[in-house]
N, C-alpha and C positions, 0 to 999 in steps of 0.2 A: 905200697897200698895205702890208701889214705881212707878214714873212715868217719862219718858224722853220722851221729846217733842225736834225735831232738824227740825229746819226749817230757810230757807233765803227766807223772805217774799219779793215780788214784789214791788217796790216802783215805781211810776211814776210821772214824774214832771206834777203838773198843767199847763194846757194852760190856756189864758187869761180868757176865759168865767168861767172855774172853779176858777179860780182865784177871780173875781168878786163876784161868789158864797160866798165863804170862807169869803171874807169880809162884806158882807151881813149879814152872820150868826154871825159873830163875833159882828156885831154891835146889832143884835135881842140878843145875848146872853148876852149883856151888860146889856141889859134894863130886863133882868130877863124873858123872853119870852121862853127861850130856855135850855134844860137841856144838860149835856155831852152825855147823851146817844143819843140826838138829831143829836149832830153833829158828833160822831163818828161813828154811825149805816150807814149803806151802804144806797145808794138809793133805792137799791131793792135786793130782796132775790128769785132766782128762783130754786125751787126745783123738780127736775126730778126724773124719776125712777134709773136712774144709773148715774146721775151727780148731781150737785149744782152749780148756778150760784149766784154770789157774785157780785156786781157791773160790772165789764167788766171781772173778772177772773171766770175761772172754777175749780170746784174742784170733785175729785173723790176718794171716801175711799174705801179700800178693806180689808180684815182681812184675817189671816193665818186659814187655815182651818186643813190641815195637817202637821206633820214634820217627817223626816227622823229619823229610830231607832236609828243611831250611828250618830254622829256629833263631829268636834273637835272643839278647843279654837277659838274664834274668827271668827266664822261660818257666823257670819251677817255681816262681813266688805265689802261684795261686795254690799250689800242693804246702808250702811252708806257711803260709796266710790260712789255711783251712782251718775253719770254725769247728775243731774237734782234736783232741789228743791224738797225736800221730808219732810212731816210730820210725823216722826214715834212716836208710843205711845208705851209702853210698860208698861201692868198692871199686878202686881205681887201680890197675895192672900196666906198668909200663911194659913195654914189648922191644924187642931189639930188632932197630930199623932195618938192618941187614936180612933178616927173616922175612921180613915184612915185605919189602922188597921183592927177594926172590917168589914169596907168593903172589905178588902182583903182579909181576913178570909172566907168570902163569897163566891168570886170570886173566889179563889183558889178553894174551895168546889167544885164549879160548874164545873170549868174547868174540875179539875180532874175525876167528874162524867162522864162530856161529853167524856173524853178519855177512861175510862172503860167500858162506854156502847158501845164505836165504837169497842174495843178489844174483848168484848163477841160475837158481831155481826158478828165478821170477818170481820168489814169496816177498812179502812186505816185511820190512825190518821191523822186528817187535822193538816198540818204544822203550820200553824197560832195560833191554839188553843195551840199548842205544844210551841210554842215561847214564846207566852202571859202568859203561866204558869210559865215559867222559869223566865221571868221578875219579875212577879209577887212576886214568892217567893223570890228570891235574893232583892227584894224591901222590900218585910215583912222582912227580916233578918237584913237589914240595918237600917230600923225604928226601930226595937224591940231594938237594940242595942244602938241607939241614934247618930248612924255614919251620917244619912240624916234626913232630914225634908221633908215635902210634900207642894207644892204649886199650885195654878193654876195660868195660865200665859195667859195672853191675848197681841198677836201682832197686832196691826192697822196701816194703811200706808193710808195717804191722799196725793194726787198729784194735785197740782197747775198747772194750763196750761192758755195761753192766749187765746187759741182759741179750739174749740172742736175737732178738726183735730188733733193739737198738743195733747192732752188730750188723746184722742185715740191711738196715736202714744207712746206716754210714758208710757202709761198704758199696751201695749203689751209689750214694753221691760222690765219693772219691773217683770212682769207676767215671762218672759223669764228668767231673772237673777233668781227670786225666784225658778223656777221650776228647773234651773241647781243646785240648791241646795236641791232638792227632797222637796220643801217646795209647798204645796198647796194652791194657795189664790184664794180668790172668790171676787166678786164686793158685796157690802154691799146694795144689790139691794131693793128698797122701803125703805132702812134706810139710807139713805145719809144723811139724816139731822141729825141723833145718831152718824154716823159715823164719821161726819165733828166734829161735837161737842168732839168726844171721843179721836181725835188727837189735841184739843185747850189745850194750857197749864193750863187748870183749875181742872185739876185730876180727871174727871168723867168718867166712864166707863158706856156709855150709851148702846153699845151693848151688853157685858156681854157674850162673846163667848172665852172660855177659854179651857186651854190643860192642863193635870196632868204633872207634872215634880218636880222632887226630886232636893236636893240642887246641885250637881253634873252637872246635864243636866241645870240646870237654870243659874249655873256659866258661860256656855259658850255662852250664848245669850248676856252677855254683849258686848257692841261694841267698846271693848278697840283697836282702830286702828286709825292708822295715817294715812289719806288721802291726806294730805299736809303737806309739810314742808318749808313753807315760811314765812319769817320773815321780819319784816319793816326796816332792816337794814342787810349790809352785801352785796355779792357778788353773782353773779349767777354761780351755776355748772350745773346747767344743766334743762332736763324736766322729771317731775313726769312721769313716764310711766302708773302710774294707773289711772291718771285722765287729764293730759295732760297739769297741772299747773307747775308752776316755782317752782325751788328749789333755794331758796335765803337764804341765810345763814352765819353769823358772827361767826367764831370760837371761837373768842375772846371773847364772851357774855357767854360761856361754863364754867364749873367749873375748866377746863384746856383747854387750845388751839393745844395741841396736836392731831396727826392724823397720823394712819398707814392706808396706800394702799397696797392690796395685788392683784395679779393677774399674769398669765402667761405671758411668752415672748409675745410682741404683743398686748396684749389686752388694750393699750391706758394708761397705768400708767402715762408715763412720758408727754404724750399729757395733761392727767387731771391736774396734778402738774403745766406744765406750763401753761397753762390756769389759773391756782387758781394764779399762781404769776403774771401771767401781770395783774391782774385785783387788787391783792391786792397792787401793786405797784402805782395805782391811788390812793388809800387812805394812801399814804405816809407810808407804811410798808416796813421796811428794811430787804432784804431777803439774805442770807447768805446759798450756796449749796455747798455739796461736791459730785463732779460729777466724777463716775469712768470713763465714755465711753464719755465724751466731746459731751454729746448729750443737752447741755445747752449752748454751743458759739455761735451757729447763733444767738439765742434769745437775749443772753449777749450783741453782738455787736449791734443787731437792738434797745436796750432799751438804751445804752449808760452805760451799766454797766462795772465791772473789771473782766477781764477772766484773772485767776492766775494759772498758771501751776506750778505744784510739783513735780519735776524730777530731774536726776541727772544734765542734762544739763542746767537747768533753773538758772536765778540769783536769784528765790524766794528762801529765807531762813526761818526755822522757829526753834526756839531754845524751845526745852521743858521743859527746865527747868525758861520760865519765870514765873514771878507773876504778879497779876492783880495790883497790886501796889496803893490797896484801904486801906489807915489806918482808914478810917472814917468807916467802914464797921463794925468793930468790930470781926470780925471772924480773927482765925488764918489762916493766908494765907499760912504760910509755912507747918502747920500740912496738910491741904489740898491737898497741892501740893506735900507733901511728897507721901501720900497716892496715889495721881494719879499717880505719877512716878513708885509708887511701881506695878502698874498694867500695866502700859505702858513696864516697862522691864519684866514681867512676859510673855507679848506677844512676845517682841525682845529675850529673853533668854531660854522661855519655862518654865517648870514646875521646883519651887525652894523648896527647903528643908527648913523645920524651920531655921533651922542654918545659911542657905544662906540668908534667909530673913532677921533675926536679923543682919546680917553683913552688907547686902544692906541698911539696916536702919542707921546704925550708918555711913557708908559711904557717905549716902547722907546728913545726917544732918551736917557731917565735911565738906563736899563739899561747901554747902551753908556759913557756918562758915567761912572757909577760906576766902570770899569775903565779910566778914563782915555783914552777913543776919543772923538772929538769931529770935528767938520767939517774940521781940520787934517787934511791927508794923511799927516803926519810921525807922526800919534798911531795911524793905521789897520793899523800894522803889532803893535802890541801885542796880548797874548792877547783875543781876543773873550771875551763874557759866556755863559752857560749859560741853558736855558730856564728853570732854579730860578732864577737871577739875576730872569729877568724875572715870576717868580711871586711872588717876595718884594717887586719894588717894588710890583706892584698890591696885594700885601696891604698894603703900607706907605701905599698912599694914604688908606685908611680911609674909602670911600664904599661904597655898595651896588654901584653899577654897576662900579667897579673890584674888588670883592668877587665880582661874579658873573663876569668874564672870568677871574679865579683861578681859579675854580671848575672853567670848561672845559677849562683846561689841568692840572687838579690830577693826573689819573690820567698823565699824561707824567714827572710829579714822582716822586710817591709811590703812585701808583695802580696800575692793572693792566696798564700799558703802560710802567711805569719801564724806564729804561735803553736804550730806543731811540735817542733823540734827546736826552738830557740828560745826556752827556759830550762832552768834546774830541775831535775827530775825530783817528783814530789811523791813517789811510790815505793813501797817494798815490800818484797814477796815474802809474806808472812804465814799466810794460809796453806796449808797441805794440799788444796787443790785451787789452781789460779790460772782464768782464762782471760786472754787479752783478744778483744774481739777488733777488727779494722772493716767490719761490714759496711761502714757508711763512709768508708775512702772510696775514690774513684779505681778504677781498673789501673791507669798509668801511676799512682801514688801506692797502691800495694806491693810491688817489690820493694820500693825504698823503706815502708811500715816494715812490712817484715824483715829487713835486713837490720833495721834500727831495733827492733824487738828481741831479734835473736840476739844480738851483740849486747845489749841491756841484760837478757836472761842470763847469758853465758857468763858477764861480768859479775852477776849476783851467784851465780854456781860456784865461780871458783873463789867467794868469799867463806863458802861456809859448807864443806863435802857431806852429802847425805845420799842416800838408795832415792833417786830421782826419776821420774819420765818427763821427756821433753817431746814435746808432739808438734810436728808443723804440716798442718791440713794443706791440700791445695799446693805442694811444694814446687810444682810445677813455675809457677809466677818466679820464684828464686831461680831456675834453670834458665830462665830467658836473658841473664845476663851472665855472661862467665865469671864476674868478679863474686857476684852475690852465689852464685854456683861452687864457686871454689872456696868461699866462706861455710856454706854448709857443710861441703866435703871436709873440710878441717874439724868442722866439730865432730864430724861423725867419727873420724881417725881419732880425736881428742878425748871423747865424752867419755871411755873405758877409765881414764885415769882419776874422774871425780866423781867416779860408781853413777854415771848418767846413762839412761838407754833413751837413745835419739829415734824416735818412730816418725819415717818420712810418709806420707800418703799422697796419692797422685791418681785423679782418673785419665790425666792426659800422659797416658804411657808413652806414645810415640816420642812426643816433646821429652819427657825427661830421659829417656833411654838414647835420644839420637845425639846426645853429646858423651864424650867420653867420662866426663865427672860423673854423670848419671851414672853408670856402669859402675865407674869406683866407689859410690855411695852402696850401690847394691851389694859389691863386692865387700865393703866393710860392714855389714849389717848379717850377724847371726842367722837371723829369724828372717826370712820371706814368706810374704801371705799374697797368692793370687788367688782372686775371686773373678768371677763372671768376669768374660774378655769379651771386646768386639772383636768380629772377623777382621778389619783393617788392621788391628794391632796386634792379632795372635801370632803371626809371623815372626814378629819384632822380639816379642817375650819369650815364644818357644828358642829363637835364637840365641837369648841372653841365658837363659833359665836351663837349657839343654833338653827343652821336652821331649817325649815321645809322642808320637801320633795320637797315642790312646790319651794320653794327658791334654793336647792341645784341643780333643774333642771334646772332655770335661769340660773344660774352662769357658768352651764356647756353648754347651748345652746346660751351664750348671744353673741352679737355681740361685735366688736372693740368699745369702749368707751360705752357700758352699764354694768350696776351690779347694787349693793345694797348699799345705803348710810345710815350709822348708824351716828345718831345725839343725843345722850345722850340715853333718852329710846325710841326715835321715829325713823323709818326707813322706806324707800320707795325705790320701784327701780327706778334707774335714768339713762338717755341716755346724755351724755355729748355733750353740744353743743359749737359750736365757730363762729366767724362771720370771710366771709372770709379773711379779713385784719389780723386776729387771728389766723386763721388758718395759713398762709403763713409766718407768724414768730415761731409757734409752730411745725408745722409739723415735724415728724421723719422720714418719707417714703423716702427711698433713692431716688426711684425713682422721686419725686417731688423735692427734694432737687437739683438731677443732672439736671432736668428740670431750674428751677431757676438760676442755675449756670452756664449754657451752653450758650454762645454767641450765639446772634440772628442770625440767617440764614435768608440770601436773599432768596424771593419767587419770581420766574418766573411766571408772570401771561401771560396766553395763553389765546386769543379769542375762545371762543367755539361757532362754526357756529350755526345759530339759528336752522337747522335742526337736530341738534344731540343733542338738549337740552333736558330734561325730568326730571318731578317732582321726 
C-alpha cells in the first residue's frame, strides 16, 4: 500500500490567555501529572454528519466515487494546484493477477451471454455492456501477458477551513474542479471521523472505498506537477498564472545558467530580457549584450552602462586575431584561436575545400609565427597579427589557391569594408553593463560582426572569471552558417566553466530549430522561456519542447509578456511583470518612447462655467 498526504496546516499565534494555559500545562507536565497526549490533544472534537470540528477548525472529507474512462498523464494536477490547503490521500492495494483473471473470465462470460441473449430476442445491444466487454477482454489479455498488473485505488480529500461558511464554499469549488475532470465526488456522510483519519499521515484507510485500476491507469494518477516555481534566492520573473504565486529563480543555481527565449515579434522577448538584466545588475552580475537593433540603448544610458557601436564610421576596433593572454590557463590558446578563426573565415569566404582549409591553416600559423607567437604559452602575450598580415602571407605563398583565398578577404584590407576588422582592438570591457550595437551594419555583414564580437567577448571572459550574463539577440543570424552556429554551441557548452550564463534570443524559431545545432543549444540551456508563438512555428516548438495540446493553445493565445517558463524539469505558465519605474526604462513600444522624448507642452487652462460642468 502506498499513501500520499499533502497538507499545509493552519498555524495560529496563541493569545495571552492561551499562552498562560500552555505555561500551566508545562508545569503540570513537569510534575508528571500530564502525558504528551494530554498536551497535543485538542480541547474538543465535534463530529457532525457532514463535517468534523477540531478546536476552532472545520474539516470535511470526500471520496472519489466515479472516474472517467480515458485520462491523460498528470490529470490530477488541478487538484494538487488547488488554491486552498487540502489533505489528499491515495491508497493503492496490489491484487493477485490469478484471482483477477478468474473474476474477469466470469465477468466476460456473463457479458457475452447478455449480448447473445439480446441478439436472439432482437433487442438493441446495450452500449455500456459492449464497451465494458471490450475493456475486460483487453485487460484480460494484458494481464495474461504480464504487461499489466491490477490494483485497487482509493482517493480521499479532506478540506480544512476556519469557518463553516468557508468550508461550504471551498467544498463546492473542489467538487466543481473534480467534476471538470469527470471525477464524481461524494461527502463521507456519517463517516467524517473515518474520512478524516484516512487522510492523516498514519497510513490507515478507514473508508475502504476503492476502484479497480491497471498499471497504466494508476501511473497517470501520480501528481507529478509543479504548482510553484519559487526559490529562496534569485530574481523575480513574473507571476505564476496557475495559482498567482511568484516565479522567483536564480539561473546560476542550475547545472548551467544558459537560457533560450523564443517568441514571435512583439511577444515581449526584449522586455523580458531587459527586466531580467535590470534585476541581475542589482546582484553585481556583469552583463554583455550583442544588440542588432539598438533596443538596449536607452536602458544602457539609464543604468550608466557602456554602449559601443560597431560599424564603418565608429572608432571601435576589434581584432579577431586577439588572444586571451592567459599563460597560466594550461590551454593551447593559439590552437583554440586558430580553430575559431577557421570558423570565422568560413563565414567570410564561404564554403572551403579541404585543400583550401589546409592552406588557410598553414597561413594562419605562419602569420602568428611572424609576430613571434608560437605554441609556447609564454609567447602568446605578444601583440597579435592583423588580417592584413594574413593577406600578405597568402599573397606570399604564390600559388593560385592562396591567391584565391587572399582575394576573398581583400575587401577587408583595401576594399569596401576596410577599417572594420583590420586594426588592433582599442576597447576593454570594464563596465558592469556593456552593449555592442551592430544596427548600422548591412544584413550580410551582421553574421560576421556577431561572430567577431562573440569571439572577442569570449576571449575577454576567459581572462577574468566572474558572474556574467552574455546575451545574443536575434541569434538566428548565426544559425544561418554552420560554423558560426557551432561556435555559439561551443560557448553554450563551455559557459558554465567560466561562471557565464548565455542567453539566446530569437523570433525566427523555425530557422533556429531547423538545424540540429539549434536543438543542441536548447538542450544545453537549463532555462527555456516560450512566449507567444505564431501558428506556423507552433508545431516545431511543440515537437522540440514536448508540449501538450493545452500548452500549444496557451502559446498561440498568449498576450504580450505571457508564456511558459521552463527551469530544469519544472515549468509553469508565467506572466511577466515590471514596476512602473522599470517599465519606463525597458519599454520598447515606439509610442511610449516618443512620448517620453517629446518636449513638455504647455496647457492653457480655461475656466469652465458652473452651469456646464457635468460628471
